[in-house]
N, C-alpha and C positions, 0 to 999 in steps of 0.2 A: 560454773563452766571450768572444766579441767584444762590446764595448759598442756600443750603438746611438748613432750620431752625432745630436746635438741639432739640431733645425731652427733657423732664424733666429728664429722666433717664440718658441720655447722658451728660447733664449738671452736674448732680450729680456726675457722674464718673469723669468728668474733674475737678470738684471743690474739690474732696476728697483730692488730694495731696496738694493743696493750704491750705485747712483747717487743714490738719495734720501739715504743716509747720508753720502755724500761732499758733496753739495750743501748739506745742511741741518745737518750736524754737524761733519764734519771741516774743511770750508772755513771756516765761521765761527770755529771754535776756532783754526784756523791764523791767521786775522786777529787774534784776540785775543792769541795768543802773540806775533805780530809786534809788536803795540802794546806788550805788556808788556816787550819788549826795546828799546823806543824811549826817547827822552828827552822830558820835558815841555817844552813850548814855548808862547809867547804867540802862538798862531796858530789857524787854523781848518782842520782839527781841531787840538786843542791838544797835539800831539806831533810830534816830528821823526822820521820813519821812518828806520830803518837800511837796510832793503832797498827797492828800487824795481824795477819791471819794466823800466825803461830801463837798469839797470845791466849786464844781460847776465850770463852765467855767470862770466866772469872778475871782473867787478865785485862780484858776490855773494860769491865766494870771498874776495876782498880785504876785504870789509866784515864777514866773520865775526870778524875781529880787533877790530871796533869794537862788538861786541855789548855792550849796557849792562844789567848785572844789578843796577843800583842799586835798582830797584823791589822786587826780591825781598829785597835786604838791608834795605830800609826796612820790609818786612813783618815781618822777624825782630826788628827793633829797636823797633817800635811795638806796645805792649801793647794798643792799641785793637783791632787785628785779632785778636790772640790771644784776647781776651775775646769778641769777636764770634763767632769760630769755636766756642769752648766753649759760649757761650750758645745758639747755633744748634743745636749737637749735643744739648745737654741738653733744650731745648724740643722739638726734633723727636723725640728718644727718648721723652720722657714722653708726648707726643701720640700717637706710634705705638703705645705700649703701651696707652694708654687706648682708642684706636680699635680695637685688636685685642680688648680685653676687651668692648667694647660690640658690635662687629660679629659676633663668633663666635656668641653665642646667637641673634642674628637670622638669621644664615646657616644655622645648624643647624635652626632652625624652618622656614625657607624650603625647605631641602632635604628635610625630612620632612613637608612639607605635602602635601595631595592634589595630584595631577598637574594638575588643572584650575585650581587656585588659584595655581600657581607663576608663570604669566605676569603675573598681576595683581600679585603680590608683587615681581617683578623690576621692573615698571613703577613701583611705589611707591618702590623703592630708588633708581632713577635719576631720580625726579621732581624733585629739587633742581636737576638740570642744565637743566631747562626754564626756570629763572630765572637772570638775570645773576649771575655770581659776585660782582661788586661790590655789587649790591643786597642779596644775602644777607649779606655782611659788614657793610654799613651797618645792616641790620636788627638785628644783634647789638649795635650801639652803642646803639640804642634800648632793647634788653632789659637791657643790663648797666650802664648809667649809674646813678648814685645815685638819680636821679628816674625810673628806668626801670621797666618792667613787673615784672621779677623782684623788685626791692626793694620795690615797692609791694605786691605780692601777699604777700610774706613778712611785711611789717610789718602788713598788714591781718589776717593770720592770727595775729598776735602771736607769731611764731616768732623775730623779731629786733626789737630796739628802735632800731637805727640802720642805715643802708645798709651793705652789705657792703664796698663800695669795691673791686669787682672790676675795673671799667673802667680802662683805661690801666695794666694790670699784665701780668706774664708769664702769670698765670692766665687772663686774657681772651684772650691770644694762643693758649694751649693749647686753650681752648674753641673758638675760631674755627677752628683747624686740624683738630681732631677732627670738628667739624660739616662742614667743607668737604670733607674727604678721606674721610669715612666710606664713600661708595659705592666708592671705590677699594680699600678693604679688604673690603667686603662681597661684591662680585662674584667676586673670585678665591676667597674662602672658600666661597661657595655652589657655584662650579664644582667645587671639590675634594670637597666634602661630597656633592654630588648624584650624583657618579660612584661613590661607595663601594658595595661589594657588601653588601647587607643580610644575606646569609647568614653573613658573618663575625661580625657582632654577635650573630646568633642562635646561632651555634656557641659563642661565648664565654659567652653566658648559659646554654646547655645544660651547659657544663662547670663551672658554679657561680659565674661572675663576677657581681658586683653591678653595677647600672647605672653606678655611679661607676667601677668597675674597667673596664667595657666602654668607657667614654668615654676614660679615661686610657691604656689599653693597646691600643685598637683604633681608635676614632674619631679621636682627636687625632693619633696617629702617621701615620695614612693621609692626613690633611689637611695634612701638613707642607708640601707644595709650595704649597698655597694660602696658608698662613700666611706663608711666605717671600716669595711674590709680592706679597701684600697689604702686608706690612711695607715692602718695597722701594718699592712704588708710593706709599706715604704718606711714608716717611722721607726719601727723596731730594728730592722737591720741597719738603717742609717745611723742610729745612735752608736752602735758598735762597729761602724765601718772603719777599716784600716787602710785598704789599698788606695782609695780615692784621696783621703787626707795626706797619705804619705807621698803620693805622686803629684797631686795638684795643690796641696796646701804648703804654707810656708813654715819656717821654723817656729813661729809663734802660734801655729794652729794646734791647740791642745785638745784633741779629741781622745776619749777614753781608750779607743782601740790602739792608738799609737802609744799611749801611756802603758797599757798592758804589754804591748810588744817590747817596749824598753825594759820593763821590769822582768819579763821572762827571759829575754835573750841578751840584753846589754848589762843590766844590773844583776841578773840571775837571782832575783829575790822572788822565788816562786810563791812563798806564802803570802806576801803582800799582793802580788798580782792575782792570786787565786781569790783572796778576800775582796779585791776590787771587782773581780768577775762575778762573785756571788752577790755583791751589793748591786751591781748592774742588773743582774737577773731579777732581784727583788724590786728594783726600780721599774723595770719593764713589765712586771706583773700587774702594776697598777692600771695602765691603759687596757690590758686584756680583761681585767676584772670589771672595769667600767663598761667596756664594750659588751661583755657577756651579760651584765646586769641590764644594760639598755635593750639588748635583744630579748631577754626574758620579759621585760616590761612591755615591749612592743607586741610580743606574742600574747601576753596576757590581755592587753587592750583589744587585740584583734579577736580573741575568743569571747 
């Protein structure tokens, strides 16, 4: 059977995503990788590039011998980066787990709500996006401060005698991430739950399964794709988050986003910051690889 040749328009449509990926991901990361292999310098920009477009192919091959890996060695020797990575992974992991626990019941309720009510519920789920992200984070400062609304309310109800002291801690950062990224978890979960065949739950109930057993053996496994997608959409940006730790975290909140910002703008050590960014990218490729592998395994089992 002969394959039909694609028209020029069809090829353009197929090439558009790849072009977008090259322009806005591969090319910027290539520039960051180039800077990470450069040497710091008192100049503008503050690094001495190893490669230049004027070198030509022969010059580029010659300069391969001059590649500078000092920035990567510096990362391995400085415990600040190690602590930043560990703290970022821990905070992002806790925030992702809490976001999943909060979002799943809401997504389940949305998926099982009457059909006419679902558009309104989806609109409420994405309503936070109608307000500036920065304003929403600043609002949590007013809520979490010692003299903020939450502490005042709890003290007025005589539930606490002194302020909780949540602001400027890792707990405040987790709260900010959970609130800010909740829609990213909620929508994939709703999409997976809304597509489930209701007859499968009915069949399980007819066979004697309790509601809890129906949930654990039917509903939850069938929503695994939504769970994985939601967790990735929350965990990956949360690891590199800068705004929330900077506004809600304390001086001891060492997340890699703040460390990168300090290296780029305060210390002006662009090669070290670029090397840390490349390492962060490689670190985050692990969950993506595992998720893709699980997806392929699931599709193979289904076929």
